[in-house]
N, C-alpha and C positions, 0 to 999 in steps of 0.2 A: 504496499498500501504505498508507502514512504517512497518507493524508488516512483511509481507513476506517479506520486506528486510534483518529484524532481524534473521528472523527463518532460510532465505536462507544464511546465513553466518555461524552461528552456528559452523556446521562441519568446518569451516577454523579454527575457535577458538578453537574447540576441540582437530584438528590435531597440531595446536603451543602448547596450552598445554602439549599433550602428547610427542611432539619433545624435549620442552625445559627438562622437568620431566627425559625422554631420554637421554638428553645429559648430564644433573648432574649426572644420573645415569653411564655413561659409562665416565666421566673425576674422580669419585669420584673412581672408578673401578681402572681405568688408575693408578690413583696415590697410591692406595693402593700396586699394583703390583708390582709398581717400586718402591714401600719401602721396599718389604718383596723383594725384586730381583733385583737390580740395574743395574744389568751384561744388564739384557734383556729389557732396556728401552725401545733402537731404535725400539724392533720388538712389543712392548705392544704401542708405539707412533701409530705405522702403524695402528696395529690394532684398537684404539681409533681414530684413523679421519678416516677411514673408516667406523667405526661403525656410526660415529655422520655423515658424510655424507647420509648415507642409512636412518638416524632419521629424519634428515632438510629435505630429501625429499618426506616424505608422504606430507611436509605443501605443497609440489609445487605441487605435484598430487591431493590434495585437492583444492585448486587456480584453477587449469586445468580443473576438472570437474564444477566448480562454473559456468565456460564461456560455 
């Protein structure tokens, strides 16, 4: 029973790790882009926030699929 609970939640852990990596890459890319072109900071910020929300949405889908 305990092994079934652990293996049933592996996809949630994988989604969380993937989302964390994605958010980190988005932040890295956004900060580099603002460093190259500070005038476009607002547009870059909007795109970074949207991309972060989509990356984190994957975690909610994996939690939803568990139940």
